[in-house]
Residue frames relative to the residue before (quaternion, step in Angstrom):
aa qw qx qy qz dx dy dz
M 1.0000 0.0000 0.0000 0.0000 0.00 0.00 0.00
E 0.0590 -0.8686 0.4919 -0.0059 3.50 -0.17 1.29
A 0.5203 0.6466 -0.4225 0.3643 3.57 1.20 -0.26
G 0.5179 -0.5885 0.5119 0.3512 3.56 -1.24 0.43
L 0.6699 -0.5279 0.3667 0.3716 3.46 -1.34 0.46
E 0.6248 0.5280 -0.3201 0.4779 3.59 1.08 -0.78
D 0.6252 0.5442 -0.3519 0.4349 3.57 1.01 -0.71
I 0.6621 0.5174 -0.3030 0.4496 3.55 0.94 -1.04
G 0.6629 0.4988 -0.3092 0.4649 3.51 0.92 -0.89
R 0.6676 0.4984 -0.3068 0.4601 3.60 0.76 -0.85
I 0.6953 0.4670 -0.3017 0.4554 3.64 0.78 -0.87
V 0.6606 0.4878 -0.3228 0.4705 3.60 0.95 -0.81
I 0.6514 0.5106 -0.3388 0.4473 3.65 0.90 -0.73
E 0.6565 0.5019 -0.3030 0.4747 3.52 0.94 -0.83
W 0.6690 0.4453 -0.3291 0.4958 3.64 0.88 -0.65
E 0.6514 0.5086 -0.3559 0.4362 3.67 0.81 -0.67
K 0.6040 0.5494 -0.3338 0.4711 3.64 1.08 -0.74
A 0.6917 0.4738 -0.2543 0.4820 3.57 1.04 -0.71
H 0.7878 0.3095 -0.1367 0.5147 3.58 1.16 -0.63
W 0.2776 0.8022 -0.4957 0.1836 3.58 1.30 0.23
I 0.1242 -0.7512 0.6442 0.0727 3.53 -1.06 0.81
P 0.3480 -0.7765 0.4970 0.1702 3.68 -0.62 1.11
Y 0.0020 -0.8035 0.5952 -0.0123 3.59 0.45 1.00
P 0.6436 -0.5607 0.3389 0.3956 3.63 -0.99 0.59
W 0.6819 0.4791 -0.2846 0.4737 3.64 1.08 -0.66
R 0.6386 0.5247 -0.3337 0.4533 3.51 1.27 -0.17
V 0.6900 0.3969 -0.2741 0.5396 3.57 1.22 -0.16
N 0.8107 0.1441 -0.1695 0.5415 3.58 -1.09 0.64
R 0.1007 0.8622 -0.4857 0.1032 3.53 0.88 1.03
T 0.0564 0.7279 -0.6818 0.0462 3.56 -0.98 0.86
P 0.6563 -0.5014 0.3823 0.4144 3.60 -1.25 0.43
Y 0.6491 0.5147 -0.3397 0.4454 3.64 0.98 -0.75
R 0.6873 0.4742 -0.3022 0.4599 3.59 0.75 -1.00
V 0.6487 0.4915 -0.3559 0.4594 3.62 0.95 -0.66
L 0.6339 0.5395 -0.3343 0.4421 3.57 0.96 -0.81
V 0.6623 0.4935 -0.3053 0.4739 3.61 0.88 -0.91
A 0.6621 0.5191 -0.3183 0.4369 3.62 0.89 -0.93
E 0.6923 0.4870 -0.3195 0.4259 3.59 0.87 -0.86
V 0.6162 0.5252 -0.3526 0.4692 3.60 1.18 -0.58
L 0.6755 0.4977 -0.2867 0.4624 3.52 1.05 -0.80
L 0.6820 0.5203 -0.3025 0.4156 3.63 1.01 -0.72
K 0.4976 0.6766 -0.4182 0.3459 3.58 1.26 -0.33
R 0.8474 -0.1025 -0.0382 0.5196 3.56 -0.68 1.25
T 0.6100 0.4851 -0.3644 0.5096 3.58 1.02 0.78
T 0.5436 -0.6365 0.4371 0.3291 3.61 -1.12 0.76
R 0.6066 -0.5584 0.4298 0.3682 3.50 -1.17 0.38
Q 0.6305 0.5573 -0.3223 0.4337 3.49 1.08 -0.90
A 0.6652 0.5032 -0.3066 0.4585 3.57 0.94 -0.78
V 0.6494 0.4896 -0.3055 0.4952 3.62 1.00 -0.81
A 0.6207 0.5677 -0.3447 0.4167 3.58 0.97 -0.80
R 0.6387 0.4972 -0.3074 0.5003 3.64 1.26 -0.61
E 0.7956 0.3914 -0.1904 0.4213 3.53 0.82 -0.92
F 0.5752 0.6312 -0.3774 0.3580 3.52 1.10 -0.67
P 0.6768 0.4639 -0.3683 0.4371 3.70 0.62 -0.66
K 0.6497 0.5136 -0.3340 0.4500 3.60 1.01 -0.68
F 0.6262 0.5163 -0.3334 0.4797 3.57 1.05 -0.79
I 0.6809 0.4845 -0.3098 0.4535 3.65 0.80 -0.84
A 0.6168 0.5206 -0.3488 0.4762 3.60 1.07 -0.70
K 0.7001 0.4758 -0.2727 0.4572 3.63 0.95 -0.65
F 0.7646 0.1055 -0.0387 0.6346 3.53 1.19 -0.89
P 0.1246 -0.8842 0.4483 0.0424 3.56 0.31 1.33
D 0.7822 0.1178 -0.0532 0.6095 3.56 1.31 -0.35
I 0.6876 -0.4878 0.3327 0.4226 3.51 -1.32 0.21
H 0.6029 0.5583 -0.3622 0.4401 3.63 1.05 -0.53
A 0.6388 0.5025 -0.3200 0.4869 3.59 0.95 -0.83
L 0.6628 0.5058 -0.3073 0.4587 3.59 0.91 -0.73
Y 0.6568 0.5283 -0.2830 0.4576 3.48 1.05 -0.86
R 0.7016 0.4521 -0.2629 0.4840 3.63 1.03 -0.74
A 0.5998 0.5871 -0.3836 0.3852 3.59 1.06 -0.57
P 0.5152 -0.5890 0.5194 0.3432 3.63 -1.17 0.70
I 0.5546 -0.6108 0.4305 0.3661 3.57 -1.01 0.68
E 0.5996 0.5371 -0.3935 0.4440 3.66 0.97 -0.60
E 0.6584 0.4851 -0.3434 0.4618 3.71 0.93 -0.45
V 0.6217 0.5225 -0.3253 0.4844 3.50 1.14 -0.52
E 0.6294 0.5470 -0.3020 0.4620 3.54 1.10 -0.84
E 0.6295 0.5524 -0.3045 0.4537 3.51 1.09 -0.96
A 0.6919 0.4826 -0.2816 0.4573 3.54 0.97 -0.93
L 0.7238 0.4147 -0.2517 0.4906 3.64 1.14 -0.29
L 0.3342 0.8013 -0.4549 0.1985 3.62 1.31 0.02
H 0.7227 0.4606 -0.2591 0.4454 3.59 0.98 -0.75
L 0.6344 0.5398 -0.3202 0.4513 3.57 1.27 -0.03
G 0.4377 -0.6730 0.4845 0.3475 3.61 1.16 -0.36
L 0.8017 0.2132 -0.1929 0.5241 3.58 -1.27 0.32
Y 0.2060 0.8403 -0.4872 0.1189 3.63 1.19 0.59
R 0.6478 0.5117 -0.3414 0.4494 3.58 0.97 -0.78
Q 0.6831 0.4714 -0.3163 0.4595 3.57 0.92 -0.88
R 0.6280 0.5308 -0.3405 0.4560 3.65 0.97 -0.68
A 0.6685 0.5154 -0.2907 0.4505 3.51 0.90 -1.05
R 0.6319 0.5255 -0.3122 0.4765 3.57 0.96 -0.90
Q 0.6688 0.5117 -0.2945 0.4519 3.62 0.85 -0.99
L 0.6822 0.5030 -0.2768 0.4527 3.54 0.87 -0.94
K 0.6568 0.5151 -0.2991 0.4624 3.50 1.08 -0.92
E 0.6622 0.5013 -0.3161 0.4585 3.56 0.97 -0.84
I 0.6388 0.5136 -0.3313 0.4674 3.55 0.97 -0.73
S 0.6816 0.4813 -0.3097 0.4560 3.59 0.79 -0.97
K 0.6030 0.5572 -0.3653 0.4388 3.68 1.06 -0.60
V 0.7015 0.4216 -0.3036 0.4879 3.55 0.86 -0.85
V 0.6285 0.5461 -0.3619 0.4193 3.71 0.89 -0.67
V 0.7275 0.4203 -0.2623 0.4745 3.50 0.90 -0.96
E 0.7511 0.4320 -0.2370 0.4393 3.64 0.82 -0.96
V 0.7439 0.3610 -0.2169 0.5189 3.54 1.12 -0.58
Y 0.8169 0.2884 -0.1313 0.4820 3.59 0.88 -0.86
G 0.5320 -0.6833 0.3731 0.3330 3.49 1.38 0.24
G 0.7039 -0.4999 0.2538 0.4361 3.48 1.16 0.50
R 0.6291 0.4893 -0.3134 0.5163 3.53 1.41 0.05
I 0.4076 -0.7075 0.5301 0.2287 3.50 -0.75 1.25
P 0.4668 -0.7174 0.4194 0.3025 3.63 -0.69 0.95
D 0.2763 -0.7565 0.5649 0.1798 3.47 -1.17 0.59
D 0.5303 0.5836 -0.4011 0.4662 3.55 1.18 0.68
W 0.5694 -0.6229 0.4282 0.3232 3.57 -0.95 0.97
D 0.7452 0.4622 -0.2406 0.4160 3.55 0.59 -1.09
A 0.6501 0.5078 -0.3041 0.4764 3.46 1.15 -0.70
L 0.6436 0.5202 -0.3177 0.4628 3.53 1.05 -0.73
V 0.7236 0.4291 -0.2767 0.4644 3.64 0.75 -0.92
G 0.5601 0.6070 -0.3436 0.4469 3.49 1.40 -0.23
I 0.6334 0.5266 -0.3347 0.4576 3.60 1.22 -0.44
E 0.4681 -0.6927 0.4743 0.2758 3.58 -0.77 0.91
G 0.7359 0.3598 -0.2638 0.5093 3.52 -0.64 1.08
I 0.7008 0.3406 -0.2392 0.5793 3.50 1.35 -0.24
G 0.1382 -0.8116 0.5669 0.0287 3.51 -0.54 1.20
V 0.7876 -0.3178 0.2427 0.4688 3.49 -1.27 -0.28
Y 0.6700 0.5140 -0.2967 0.4459 3.59 0.98 -0.89
I 0.6988 0.4276 -0.2940 0.4924 3.64 0.76 -0.90
A 0.6107 0.5390 -0.3786 0.4394 3.64 0.92 -0.59
G 0.6895 0.4581 -0.3052 0.4708 3.58 0.84 -0.83
A 0.6525 0.5163 -0.3309 0.4451 3.61 1.03 -0.68
V 0.6218 0.5227 -0.3374 0.4757 3.62 1.05 -0.78
L 0.6689 0.5002 -0.2859 0.4697 3.62 0.93 -0.98
S 0.7685 0.4021 -0.2200 0.4464 3.62 0.61 -1.01
F 0.7735 0.3685 -0.1829 0.4822 3.51 0.86 -0.96
G 0.7251 0.4510 -0.2174 0.4728 3.51 1.13 -0.87
Y 0.7878 0.2828 -0.1142 0.5351 3.55 0.93 -1.05
R 0.3249 -0.7595 0.4883 0.2813 3.57 1.30 -0.33
K 0.4193 0.6577 -0.4968 0.3805 3.52 0.94 0.98
R 0.5660 -0.6164 0.4332 0.3347 3.56 -1.02 0.78
A 0.3096 0.7177 -0.5806 0.2277 3.55 -0.76 1.06
P 0.4844 -0.6436 0.4940 0.3274 3.62 -1.04 0.53
V 0.2102 -0.7484 0.6203 0.1046 3.57 -1.17 0.72
V 0.0008 0.8565 -0.5122 0.0639 3.62 -0.01 1.22
D 0.0793 0.7581 -0.6417 0.0851 3.61 -0.45 1.25
S 0.7366 -0.4011 0.2779 0.4683 3.56 -1.23 -0.11
N 0.6039 0.5547 -0.3623 0.4432 3.57 1.07 -0.62
V 0.6755 0.4992 -0.2937 0.4562 3.59 0.97 -0.85
I 0.6145 0.5533 -0.3249 0.4591 3.48 1.09 -0.86
R 0.6829 0.4814 -0.2931 0.4647 3.55 0.86 -0.89
L 0.6647 0.5264 -0.3242 0.4195 3.57 0.88 -0.96
F 0.7348 0.4370 -0.2307 0.4646 3.56 0.89 -1.00
S 0.5691 0.5625 -0.3724 0.4701 3.53 1.25 -0.38
R 0.6761 0.4788 -0.2651 0.4933 3.54 1.04 -0.79
L 0.6290 0.5315 -0.3361 0.4572 3.53 1.02 -0.81
T 0.7750 0.3895 -0.1863 0.4615 3.57 0.78 -1.04
G 0.3748 -0.7230 0.4751 0.3332 3.54 1.16 -0.67
K 0.5509 0.5578 -0.3952 0.4788 3.57 1.34 0.42
R 0.4065 -0.7152 0.5265 0.2145 3.48 -1.08 0.80
Y 0.0268 -0.7855 0.6179 -0.0239 3.53 -0.31 1.22
T 0.1251 -0.8082 0.5719 0.0642 3.59 -0.98 0.88
R 0.7624 0.2750 -0.1638 0.5625 3.62 1.17 -0.47
A 0.5784 -0.5989 0.4419 0.3338 3.49 -1.15 0.72
E 0.6363 0.5691 -0.3186 0.4120 3.53 1.05 -0.81
D 0.6469 0.5347 -0.3077 0.4484 3.51 1.15 -0.70
M 0.6964 0.4646 -0.2514 0.4858 3.55 1.18 -0.58
L 0.4307 0.7280 -0.4518 0.2835 3.63 1.13 -0.24
P 0.6657 0.5107 -0.3399 0.4247 3.64 0.72 -0.93
L 0.6484 0.5338 -0.2898 0.4590 3.53 1.02 -0.82
L 0.7345 0.4362 -0.2331 0.4647 3.51 0.73 -1.12
W 0.5939 0.5398 -0.4134 0.4301 3.64 0.97 -0.53
G 0.6741 0.4863 -0.2721 0.4849 3.59 1.20 -0.53
V 0.6767 0.4769 -0.2941 0.4776 3.60 1.17 -0.42
V 0.6242 0.5731 -0.3661 0.3846 3.58 0.88 -0.89
P 0.3752 -0.7636 0.4775 0.2193 3.70 -0.62 1.02
E 0.6046 -0.5513 0.4377 0.3728 3.56 -1.20 0.44
R 0.7927 0.2565 -0.1396 0.5351 3.56 0.86 -0.88
D 0.8289 0.1595 -0.1288 0.5205 3.66 -1.02 0.63
H 0.2438 0.8056 -0.5130 0.1685 3.53 1.10 0.63
D 0.5993 0.5409 -0.3748 0.4558 3.64 1.09 -0.50
I 0.6383 0.4946 -0.3315 0.4879 3.67 1.02 -0.80
F 0.6291 0.5244 -0.3434 0.4597 3.60 1.00 -0.78
N 0.6772 0.5077 -0.3008 0.4395 3.60 0.85 -0.93
Y 0.6203 0.4831 -0.3415 0.5150 3.63 1.04 -0.82
G 0.6551 0.5558 -0.3311 0.3903 3.61 0.93 -0.80
V 0.6834 0.4595 -0.3023 0.4800 3.61 0.89 -0.85
I 0.5804 0.5573 -0.3593 0.4727 3.55 1.12 -0.67
D 0.7414 0.4664 -0.2388 0.4192 3.47 0.70 -1.04
L 0.5826 0.5688 -0.3317 0.4765 3.48 1.23 -0.69
G 0.6829 0.4815 -0.2778 0.4740 3.54 0.99 -0.94
A 0.6970 0.4904 -0.2696 0.4484 3.52 1.05 -0.77
M 0.8048 0.3389 -0.1269 0.4705 3.53 1.01 -0.87
V 0.7836 0.2846 -0.1509 0.5313 3.56 1.13 -0.64
C 0.7883 0.2394 -0.1325 0.5510 3.55 0.72 -1.11
T 0.0644 0.8743 -0.4749 0.0770 3.49 0.75 1.17
Y 0.6756 -0.5139 0.3737 0.3739 3.48 -1.36 0.40
R 0.6452 0.5131 -0.3300 0.4599 3.62 1.18 -0.48
G 0.7450 -0.3028 0.1969 0.5607 3.57 1.26 -0.30
S 0.5412 -0.6431 0.4653 0.2775 3.46 -1.37 0.47
R 0.1828 -0.7459 0.6332 0.0963 3.53 -0.89 0.95
C 0.0944 -0.8744 0.4739 0.0441 3.47 0.69 1.25
W 0.5953 0.5908 -0.3569 0.4115 3.56 1.10 -0.66
E 0.7171 0.4242 -0.2528 0.4918 3.58 1.14 -0.41
C 0.5567 0.6723 -0.3255 0.3634 3.56 1.37 -0.29
P 0.3435 -0.7460 0.5092 0.2572 3.67 -0.58 0.76
L 0.6889 0.4756 -0.2674 0.4773 3.59 1.27 -0.37
A 0.4172 0.7509 -0.4460 0.2513 3.51 1.30 -0.04
G 0.5842 0.6264 -0.3672 0.3626 3.62 1.03 -0.49
F 0.7827 0.1900 -0.1087 0.5826 3.52 1.19 -0.52
C 0.4413 0.6882 -0.4557 0.3520 3.59 1.12 0.78
T 0.5177 -0.6691 0.4563 0.2758 3.51 -0.78 1.06
T 0.6994 0.4598 -0.2814 0.4694 3.61 0.82 -0.89
A 0.6343 0.5111 -0.3500 0.4626 3.64 1.00 -0.73
R 0.6496 0.5122 -0.3302 0.4545 3.54 1.05 -0.78
Q 0.6574 0.4993 -0.3201 0.4648 3.63 0.93 -0.86
T 0.7444 0.3989 -0.2618 0.4672 3.66 0.93 -0.69
G 0.5973 -0.6178 0.3407 0.3815 3.55 1.21 0.04
F 0.5426 0.5994 -0.3891 0.4414 3.60 1.29 -0.05
M 0.1699 0.7722 -0.6023 0.1099 3.64 -0.54 1.08
R 0.1717 -0.7556 0.6171 0.1369 3.50 -1.18 0.48
D 0.3816 -0.7001 0.5599 0.2252 3.49 -1.25 0.59
F 0.1893 -0.7728 0.6013 0.0739 3.56 -0.91 1.00
């Protein structure tokens, strides 16, 4: 990976602006809506979550409503997504801590977020970047795969990639950048294979170079 960090940021942001998909959790963003969306998106397609997310938010519009609801009611609202018991338990545990420890306000601090059971590195970054518009890396499986192929290093855990991404995430438009690297991993640099000919980062990607796919910039 030979490009400068500013180049990567600029290229990804330009690509994302051209390929932006207005999923319901990407509009009217709040820390709560982002938090709920990320729990629902785990091991589930975006299309499925796009159908169920608005209904869930209508039923549980804020962290207090989620906290007060019986877990059975939360499970019922998640039936069509699968893993509904696991998701309901995770959301209830998070809401309990947020309400009882933080007075109903989702923390805007990295250490506080990752210290809440049920919120890992990925959700913490998403809440900060997308919900609070604070600079932070958002590291899901798509991002791990994308940067593993870019650098030629095999990353398996989000925690291992944090030092790299803290240096890559730009100061401005960091939320667009984070959506961009997630979308590139989901749509172009997929787990089924690299579509290097469609990737704006292929010109300085280690994997693209090794496989013979190069682009001129």
